[in-house]
N, CA, C and O atoms as a GROMACS GRO file, in nm:
protein
  460
    1MET      N    1  10.911   9.962  10.018
    1MET     CA    2  10.837  10.073  10.074
    1MET      C    3  10.705  10.018  10.124
    1MET      O    4  10.629   9.960  10.047
    2GLN      N    5  10.677  10.037  10.249
    2GLN     CA    6  10.549   9.993  10.303
    2GLN      C    7  10.456  10.111  10.310
    2GLN      O    8  10.486  10.214  10.370
    3THR      N    9  10.341  10.094  10.247
    3THR     CA   10  10.240  10.199  10.251
    3THR      C   11  10.107  10.135  10.285
    3THR      O   12  10.088  10.014  10.273
    4ARG      N   13  10.017  10.218  10.326
    4ARG     CA   14   9.882  10.174  10.354
    4ARG      C   15   9.793  10.234  10.248
    4ARG      O   16   9.735  10.340  10.269
    5PRO      N   17   9.781  10.167  10.131
    5PRO     CA   18   9.702  10.222  10.023
    5PRO      C   19   9.555  10.235  10.061
    5PRO      O   20   9.501  10.154  10.137
    6THR      N   21   9.492  10.335  10.007
    6THR     CA   22   9.351  10.354  10.034
    6THR      C   23   9.278  10.372   9.902
    6THR      O   24   9.338  10.400   9.799
    7GLN      N   25   9.150  10.355   9.908
    7GLN     CA   26   9.066  10.375   9.792
    7GLN      C   27   8.988  10.505   9.812
    7GLN      O   28   8.911  10.517   9.907
    8MET      N   29   9.007  10.600   9.726
    8MET     CA   30   8.926  10.720   9.726
    8MET      C   31   8.843  10.712   9.599
    8MET      O   32   8.874  10.631   9.512
    9THR      N   33   8.742  10.791   9.585
    9THR     CA   34   8.649  10.778   9.476
    9THR      C   35   8.716  10.774   9.339
    9THR      O   36   8.704  10.674   9.268
   10THR      N   37   8.785  10.878   9.301
   10THR     CA   38   8.847  10.884   9.169
   10THR      C   39   8.978  10.962   9.174
   10THR      O   40   9.006  11.035   9.269
   11VAL      N   41   9.058  10.942   9.071
   11VAL     CA   42   9.181  11.020   9.056
   11VAL      C   43   9.146  11.169   9.051
   11VAL      O   44   9.210  11.251   9.117
   12SER      N   45   9.044  11.201   8.972
   12SER     CA   46   9.009  11.343   8.957
   12SER      C   47   8.962  11.405   9.088
   12SER      O   48   8.981  11.524   9.109
   13SER      N   49   8.900  11.326   9.178
   13SER     CA   50   8.856  11.384   9.306
   13SER      C   51   8.976  11.421   9.392
   13SER      O   52   8.974  11.523   9.462
   14ILE      N   53   9.079  11.340   9.390
   14ILE     CA   54   9.200  11.373   9.465
   14ILE      C   55   9.267  11.496   9.406
   14ILE      O   56   9.304  11.588   9.479
   15LEU      N   57   9.284  11.497   9.274
   15LEU     CA   58   9.348  11.612   9.210
   15LEU      C   59   9.269  11.740   9.232
   15LEU      O   60   9.328  11.848   9.246
   16GLU      N   61   9.136  11.731   9.237
   16GLU     CA   62   9.053  11.848   9.263
   16GLU      C   63   9.072  11.897   9.406
   16GLU      O   64   9.082  12.018   9.429
   17LYS      N   65   9.077  11.805   9.503
   17LYS     CA   66   9.102  11.846   9.642
   17LYS      C   67   9.236  11.916   9.654
   17LYS      O   68   9.249  12.016   9.725
   18LEU      N   69   9.337  11.865   9.585
   18LEU     CA   70   9.469  11.929   9.588
   18LEU      C   71   9.463  12.067   9.522
   18LEU      O   72   9.524  12.162   9.572
   19ARG      N   73   9.391  12.078   9.410
   19ARG     CA   74   9.380  12.206   9.340
   19ARG      C   75   9.315  12.311   9.429
   19ARG      O   76   9.363  12.424   9.438
   20VAL      N   77   9.206  12.274   9.496
   20VAL     CA   78   9.134  12.366   9.583
   20VAL      C   79   9.226  12.416   9.695
   20VAL      O   80   9.218  12.532   9.734
   21ARG      N   81   9.312  12.329   9.746
   21ARG     CA   82   9.404  12.364   9.854
   21ARG      C   83   9.534  12.425   9.802
   21ARG      O   84   9.626  12.452   9.879
   22LYS      N   85   9.542  12.446   9.670
   22LYS     CA   86   9.663  12.501   9.604
   22LYS      C   87   9.785  12.412   9.631
   22LYS      O   88   9.896  12.461   9.653
   23GLN      N   89   9.760  12.281   9.629
   23GLN     CA   90   9.866  12.183   9.650
   23GLN      C   91   9.877  12.089   9.530
   23GLN      O   92   9.925  11.976   9.543
   24ASP      N   93   9.833  12.136   9.414
   24ASP     CA   94   9.833  12.053   9.296
   24ASP      C   95   9.964  12.065   9.217
   24ASP      O   96   9.964  12.077   9.094
   25ASN      N   97  10.074  12.063   9.289
   25ASN     CA   98  10.207  12.070   9.229
   25ASN      C   99  10.247  11.928   9.188
   25ASN      O  100  10.256  11.839   9.272
   26GLU      N  101  10.272  11.909   9.059
   26GLU     CA  102  10.312  11.775   9.014
   26GLU      C  103  10.463  11.761   9.021
   26GLU      O  104  10.537  11.838   8.960
   27PHE      N  105  10.508  11.662   9.095
   27PHE     CA  106  10.649  11.628   9.100
   27PHE      C  107  10.680  11.539   8.980
   27PHE      O  108  10.617  11.435   8.961
   28ILE      N  109  10.778  11.581   8.901
   28ILE     CA  110  10.819  11.500   8.786
   28ILE      C  111  10.969  11.473   8.794
   28ILE      O  112  11.044  11.550   8.853
   29ILE      N  113  11.010  11.362   8.735
   29ILE     CA  114  11.151  11.325   8.739
   29ILE      C  115  11.225  11.400   8.629
   29ILE      O  116  11.182  11.404   8.514
   30LYS      N  117  11.338  11.460   8.667
   30LYS     CA  118  11.420  11.533   8.570
   30LYS      C  119  11.564  11.528   8.620
   30LYS      O  120  11.593  11.568   8.733
   31ASP      N  121  11.652  11.479   8.536
   31ASP     CA  122  11.794  11.470   8.571
   31ASP      C  123  11.817  11.398   8.704
   31ASP      O  124  11.902  11.438   8.783
   32GLY      N  125  11.741  11.291   8.727
   32GLY     CA  126  11.760  11.209   8.845
   32GLY      C  127  11.705  11.265   8.975
   32GLY      O  128  11.732  11.212   9.082
   33GLN      N  129  11.626  11.373   8.966
   33GLN     CA  130  11.563  11.433   9.084
   33GLN      C  131  11.419  11.468   9.050
   33GLN      O  132  11.380  11.464   8.933
   34PHE      N  133  11.341  11.502   9.152
   34PHE     CA  134  11.205  11.552   9.129
   34PHE      C  135  11.209  11.703   9.121
   34PHE      O  136  11.288  11.768   9.189
   35THR      N  137  11.123  11.757   9.038
   35THR     CA  138  11.106  11.901   9.029
   35THR      C  139  10.958  11.930   9.008
   35THR      O  140  10.881  11.842   8.970
   36THR      N  141  10.919  12.053   9.033
   36THR     CA  142  10.782  12.100   9.008
   36THR      C  143  10.793  12.228   8.928
   36THR      O  144  10.901  12.264   8.882
   37THR      N  145  10.683  12.297   8.912
   37THR     CA  146  10.685  12.422   8.836
   37THR      C  147  10.766  12.531   8.906
   37THR      O  148  10.798  12.632   8.844
   38ASN      N  149  10.800  12.512   9.034
   38ASN     CA  150  10.881  12.612   9.103
   38ASN      C  151  11.028  12.605   9.058
   38ASN      O  152  11.107  12.694   9.090
   39GLY      N  153  11.063  12.499   8.983
   39GLY     CA  154  11.197  12.487   8.929
   39GLY      C  155  11.300  12.431   9.025
   39GLY      O  156  11.412  12.401   8.985
   40LYS      N  157  11.264  12.416   9.152
   40LYS     CA  158  11.358  12.363   9.250
   40LYS      C  159  11.372  12.212   9.230
   40LYS      O  160  11.276  12.144   9.196
   41MET      N  161  11.494  12.162   9.250
   41MET     CA  162  11.520  12.019   9.238
   41MET      C  163  11.521  11.957   9.377
   41MET      O  164  11.576  12.014   9.471
   42TYR      N  165  11.459  11.839   9.390
   42TYR     CA  166  11.448  11.770   9.517
   42TYR      C  167  11.507  11.630   9.507
   42TYR      O  168  11.479  11.557   9.412
   43SER      N  169  11.588  11.593   9.605
   43SER     CA  170  11.638  11.457   9.616
   43SER      C  171  11.542  11.380   9.707
   43SER      O  172  11.457  11.442   9.772
   44PRO      N  173  11.552  11.247   9.713
   44PRO     CA  174  11.463  11.172   9.802
   44PRO      C  175  11.470  11.217   9.948
   44PRO      O  176  11.370  11.213  10.018
   45ASP      N  177  11.588  11.260   9.993
   45ASP     CA  178  11.603  11.306  10.132
   45ASP      C  179  11.528  11.436  10.160
   45ASP      O  180  11.503  11.470  10.276
   46ASP      N  181  11.491  11.509  10.054
   46ASP     CA  182  11.418  11.635  10.069
   46ASP      C  183  11.267  11.614  10.075
   46ASP      O  184  11.192  11.709  10.096
   47LEU      N  185  11.223  11.489  10.058
   47LEU     CA  186  11.082  11.460  10.040
   47LEU      C  187  11.033  11.353  10.136
   47LEU      O  188  11.112  11.277  10.192
   48LYS      N  189  10.900  11.347  10.153
   48LYS     CA  190  10.839  11.233  10.221
   48LYS      C  191  10.702  11.208  10.157
   48LYS      O  192  10.630  11.301  10.122
   49ILE      N  193  10.670  11.082  10.144
   49ILE     CA  194  10.539  11.043  10.092
   49ILE      C  195  10.443  11.044  10.211
   49ILE      O  196  10.463  10.972  10.309
   50ILE      N  197  10.338  11.128  10.200
   50ILE     CA  198  10.247  11.143  10.313
   50ILE      C  199  10.116  11.066  10.293
   50ILE      O  200  10.038  11.052  10.388
   51ARG      N  201  10.091  11.019  10.174
   51ARG     CA  202   9.971  10.938  10.148
   51ARG      C  203   9.985  10.871  10.012
   51ARG      O  204  10.043  10.927   9.919
   52THR      N  205   9.931  10.751  10.002
   52THR     CA  206   9.934  10.677   9.877
   52THR      C  207   9.792  10.635   9.843
   52THR      O  208   9.720  10.580   9.926
   53PHE      N  209   9.751  10.662   9.719
   53PHE     CA  210   9.619  10.622   9.672
   53PHE      C  211   9.637  10.531   9.552
   53PHE      O  212   9.710  10.565   9.458
   54ARG      N  213   9.572  10.416   9.554
   54ARG     CA  214   9.578  10.323   9.442
   54ARG      C  215   9.440  10.312   9.378
   54ARG      O  216   9.338  10.306   9.446
   55PHE      N  217   9.440  10.308   9.246
   55PHE     CA  218   9.316  10.295   9.169
   55PHE      C  219   9.332  10.177   9.075
   55PHE      O  220   9.431  10.166   9.003
   56GLU      N  221   9.233  10.090   9.076
   56GLU     CA  222   9.239   9.972   8.992
   56GLU      C  223   9.127   9.979   8.890
   56GLU      O  224   9.010   9.995   8.925
   57GLY      N  225   9.166   9.967   8.762
   57GLY     CA  226   9.067   9.969   8.655
   57GLY      C  227   8.976   9.848   8.664
   57GLY      O  228   9.024   9.735   8.672
   58GLU      N  229   8.846   9.872   8.662
   58GLU     CA  230   8.752   9.762   8.676
   58GLU      C  231   8.748   9.673   8.553
   58GLU      O  232   8.733   9.551   8.565
   59SER      N  233   8.763   9.731   8.435
   59SER     CA  234   8.754   9.650   8.314
   59SER      C  235   8.884   9.645   8.236
   59SER      O  236   8.900   9.560   8.148
   60ASP      N  237   8.977   9.734   8.266
   60ASP     CA  238   9.100   9.741   8.189
   60ASP      C  239   9.218   9.763   8.284
   60ASP      O  240   9.226   9.866   8.350
   61PRO      N  241   9.311   9.665   8.291
   61PRO     CA  242   9.425   9.680   8.381
   61PRO      C  243   9.510   9.803   8.351
   61PRO      O  244   9.581   9.851   8.440
   62SER      N  245   9.504   9.855   8.229
   62SER     CA  246   9.583   9.974   8.197
   62SER      C  247   9.528  10.098   8.266
   62SER      O  248   9.592  10.203   8.265
   63ASP      N  249   9.408  10.087   8.326
   63ASP     CA  250   9.350  10.199   8.402
   63ASP      C  251   9.401  10.204   8.545
   63ASP      O  252   9.364  10.295   8.619
   64SER      N  253   9.483  10.108   8.586
   64SER     CA  254   9.534  10.104   8.723
   64SER      C  255   9.643  10.207   8.741
   64SER      O  256   9.739  10.214   8.663
   65SER      N  257   9.627  10.288   8.846
   65SER     CA  258   9.726  10.393   8.869
   65SER      C  259   9.747  10.415   9.017
   65SER      O  260   9.671  10.365   9.101
   66ILE      N  261   9.850  10.490   9.048
   66ILE     CA  262   9.884  10.522   9.186
   66ILE      C  263   9.919  10.670   9.194
   66ILE      O  264   9.986  10.725   9.106
   67ILE      N  265   9.871  10.734   9.300
   67ILE     CA  266   9.906  10.874   9.327
   67ILE      C  267   9.980  10.876   9.460
   67ILE      O  268   9.931  10.826   9.561
   68TYR      N  269  10.098  10.935   9.458
   68TYR     CA  270  10.174  10.958   9.581
   68TYR      C  271  10.157  11.104   9.618
   68TYR      O  272  10.191  11.191   9.538
   69LEU      N  273  10.106  11.133   9.737
   69LEU     CA  274  10.105  11.270   9.787
   69LEU      C  275  10.238  11.290   9.857
   69LEU      O  276  10.278  11.210   9.942
   70ILE      N  277  10.307  11.396   9.821
   70ILE     CA  278  10.444  11.419   9.866
   70ILE      C  279  10.457  11.556   9.929
   70ILE      O  280  10.401  11.655   9.880
   71GLU      N  281  10.532  11.561  10.039
   71GLU     CA  282  10.563  11.689  10.103
   71GLU      C  283  10.714  11.708  10.100
   71GLU      O  284  10.790  11.619  10.138
   72ALA      N  285  10.757  11.825  10.055
   72ALA     CA  286  10.900  11.858  10.050
   72ALA      C  287  10.941  11.922  10.182
   72ALA      O  288  10.857  11.972  10.258
   73ASN      N  289  11.071  11.921  10.209
   73ASN     CA  290  11.122  11.979  10.334
   73ASN      C  291  11.101  12.130  10.341
   73ASN      O  292  11.116  12.189  10.449
   74ASP      N  293  11.067  12.194  10.230
   74ASP     CA  294  11.038  12.338  10.231
   74ASP      C  295  10.889  12.366  10.248
   74ASP      O  296  10.846  12.481  10.239
   75GLY      N  297  10.808  12.260  10.273
   75GLY     CA  298  10.665  12.276  10.296
   75GLY      C  299  10.578  12.258  10.173
   75GLY      O  300  10.455  12.252  10.186
   76LEU      N  301  10.637  12.251  10.056
   76LEU     CA  302  10.560  12.233   9.934
   76LEU      C  303  10.495  12.095   9.935
   76LEU      O  304  10.561  11.994   9.961
   77VAL      N  305  10.365  12.091   9.906
   77VAL     CA  306  10.292  11.966   9.896
   77VAL      C  307  10.247  11.950   9.752
   77VAL      O  308  10.202  12.045   9.688
   78GLY      N  309  10.259  11.828   9.702
   78GLY     CA  310  10.218  11.799   9.566
   78GLY      C  311  10.197  11.650   9.549
   78GLY      O  312  10.176  11.577   9.645
   79TYR      N  313  10.204  11.606   9.424
   79TYR     CA  314  10.177  11.467   9.395
   79TYR      C  315  10.264  11.417   9.281
   79TYR      O  316  10.319  11.495   9.203
   80SER      N  317  10.274  11.287   9.273
   80SER     CA  318  10.334  11.220   9.159
   80SER      C  319  10.242  11.105   9.124
   80SER      O  320  10.194  11.034   9.213
   81MET      N  321  10.216  11.086   8.996
   81MET     CA  322  10.122  10.984   8.954
   81MET      C  323  10.190  10.890   8.856
   81MET      O  324  10.271  10.931   8.773
   82ASP      N  325  10.156  10.762   8.867
   82ASP     CA  326  10.212  10.661   8.778
   82ASP      C  327  10.109  10.551   8.757
   82ASP      O  328  10.014  10.538   8.834
   83ALA      N  329  10.128  10.474   8.653
   83ALA     CA  330  10.046  10.355   8.630
   83ALA      C  331  10.118  10.236   8.692
   83ALA      O  332  10.238  10.242   8.718
   84TYR      N  333  10.045  10.129   8.715
   84TYR     CA  334  10.103  10.008   8.774
   84TYR      C  335  10.185   9.929   8.674
   84TYR      O  336  10.154   9.925   8.555
   85GLY      N  337  10.290   9.866   8.726
   85GLY     CA  338  10.363   9.760   8.657
   85GLY      C  339  10.401   9.789   8.514
   85GLY      O  340  10.462   9.892   8.484
   86VAL      N  341  10.363   9.697   8.424
   86VAL     CA  342  10.403   9.709   8.284
   86VAL      C  343  10.343   9.831   8.217
   86VAL      O  344  10.388   9.871   8.110
   87TYR      N  345  10.242   9.890   8.278
   87TYR     CA  346  10.177  10.008   8.221
   87TYR      C  347  10.239  10.138   8.272
   87TYR      O  348  10.188  10.247   8.245
   88SER      N  349  10.349  10.127   8.344
   88SER     CA  350  10.416  10.244   8.402
   88SER      C  351  10.443  10.350   8.296
   88SER      O  352  10.474  10.319   8.181
   89ASN      N  353  10.431  10.475   8.338
   89ASN     CA  354  10.458  10.588   8.249
   89ASN      C  355  10.608  10.614   8.236
   89ASN      O  356  10.650  10.699   8.158
   90HIS      N  357  10.689  10.542   8.313
   90HIS     CA  358  10.831  10.570   8.321
   90HIS      C  359  10.910  10.447   8.277
   90HIS      O  360  10.904  10.342   8.340
   91ASP      N  361  10.984  10.462   8.168
   91ASP     CA  362  11.064  10.350   8.119
   91ASP      C  363  11.189  10.338   8.204
   91ASP      O  364  11.186  10.280   8.312
   92ASP      N  365  11.298  10.390   8.156
   92ASP     CA  366  11.425  10.382   8.228
   92ASP      C  367  11.471  10.521   8.271
   92ASP      O  368  11.590  10.554   8.261
   93ASP      N  369  11.379  10.603   8.319
   93ASP     CA  370  11.415  10.739   8.359
   93ASP      C  371  11.455  10.749   8.506
   93ASP      O  372  11.483  10.859   8.555
   94GLY      N  373  11.458  10.636   8.578
   94GLY     CA  374  11.498  10.636   8.718
   94GLY      C  375  11.386  10.661   8.816
   94GLY      O  376  11.409  10.666   8.937
   95TYR      N  377  11.263  10.678   8.766
   95TYR     CA  378  11.149  10.710   8.852
   95TYR      C  379  11.128  10.605   8.961
   95TYR      O  380  11.116  10.639   9.079
   96ASP      N  381  11.122  10.478   8.921
   96ASP     CA  382  11.093  10.372   9.018
   96ASP      C  383  11.196  10.368   9.130
   96ASP      O  384  11.159  10.357   9.247
   97ASP      N  385  11.324  10.377   9.096
   97ASP     CA  386  11.428  10.378   9.200
   97ASP      C  387  11.415  10.501   9.288
   97ASP      O  388  11.430  10.492   9.410
   98PHE      N  389  11.388  10.615   9.227
   98PHE     CA  390  11.376  10.740   9.302
   98PHE      C  391  11.261  10.734   9.402
   98PHE      O  392  11.279  10.766   9.519
   99ILE      N  393  11.143  10.691   9.357
   99ILE     CA  394  11.025  10.690   9.444
   99ILE      C  395  11.044  10.594   9.560
   99ILE      O  396  10.993  10.619   9.670
  100ARG      N  397  11.117  10.485   9.539
  100ARG     CA  398  11.142  10.389   9.647
  100ARG      C  399  11.234  10.446   9.755
  100ARG      O  400  11.233  10.398   9.868
  101LYS      N  401  11.313  10.544   9.722
  101LYS     CA  402  11.406  10.604   9.817
  101LYS      C  403  11.342  10.712   9.905
  101LYS      O  404  11.401  10.754  10.004
  102ILE      N  405  11.223  10.757   9.868
  102ILE     CA  406  11.156  10.861   9.945
  102ILE      C  407  11.097  10.799  10.072
  102ILE      O  408  11.023  10.702  10.063
  103PRO      N  409  11.129  10.854  10.189
  103PRO     CA  410  11.071  10.802  10.314
  103PRO      C  411  10.918  10.816  10.314
  103PRO      O  412  10.862  10.909  10.257
  104VAL      N  413  10.853  10.720  10.378
  104VAL     CA  414  10.707  10.720  10.386
  104VAL      C  415  10.665  10.757  10.528
  104VAL      O  416  10.713  10.699  10.625
  105GLU      N  417  10.576  10.854  10.537
  105GLU     CA  418  10.518  10.897  10.664
  105GLU      C  419  10.369  10.913  10.642
  105GLU      O  420  10.317  11.025  10.634
  106GLU      N  421  10.300  10.801  10.631
  106GLU     CA  422  10.158  10.803  10.598
  106GLU      C  423  10.078  10.886  10.697
  106GLU      O  424  10.093  10.871  10.819
  107ARG      N  425   9.994  10.971  10.644
  107ARG     CA  426   9.905  11.054  10.726
  107ARG      C  427   9.761  11.022  10.691
  107ARG      O  428   9.732  10.971  10.583
  108GLU      N  429   9.673  11.050  10.782
  108GLU     CA  430   9.531  11.030  10.758
  108GLU      C  431   9.480  11.139  10.662
  108GLU      O  432   9.533  11.250  10.658
  109GLU      N  433   9.377  11.105  10.587
  109GLU     CA  434   9.320  11.200  10.493
  109GLU      C  435   9.276  11.329  10.562
  109GLU      O  436   9.288  11.437  10.505
  110GLN      N  437   9.224  11.317  10.686
  110GLN     CA  438   9.178  11.436  10.760
  110GLN      C  439   9.295  11.532  10.783
  110GLN      O  440   9.277  11.654  10.778
  111GLU      N  441   9.412  11.479  10.809
  111GLU     CA  442   9.530  11.564  10.830
  111GLU      C  443   9.567  11.638  10.703
  111GLU      O  444   9.608  11.754  10.707
  112ILE      N  445   9.552  11.570  10.590
  112ILE     CA  446   9.595  11.627  10.463
  112ILE      C  447   9.488  11.722  10.406
  112ILE      O  448   9.517  11.835  10.367
  113PHE      N  449   9.364  11.672  10.403
  113PHE     CA  450   9.258  11.748  10.337
  113PHE      C  451   9.167  11.824  10.433
  113PHE      O  452   9.082  11.902  10.390
  114GLY      N  453   9.185  11.801  10.563
  114GLY     CA  454   9.106  11.873  10.660
  114GLY      C  455   8.958  11.836  10.661
  114GLY      O  456   8.874  11.916  10.700
  115SER      N  457   8.928  11.713  10.617
  115SER     CA  458   8.786  11.672  10.617
  115SER      C  459   8.768  11.543  10.687
  115SER      O  460   8.656  11.493  10.697
   0.00000   0.00000   0.00000
């Protein structure tokens, strides 16, 4: 998956921007698909990654994380968050394989956040 990672101030600043826009839907892996609080199940073909943000811990590698902003084919926008490499939050739940199958259509922050 080729992405153009960017550095934004903090994880919390991104999550706050999503909350303000009512797009703070967390996509989580369940039964081999992504779901959110709406209960709908999404396959990789139903989704696209519209922005990727990487955060690197300055003093502790376990602070390194990635946020994928995701848009579903029904218009729902949300995010999925994970830690890097060995610090991943996902053992053998299929998350890594699933996220790699989602098409990437990187958008500029202005398109997403309107700023």
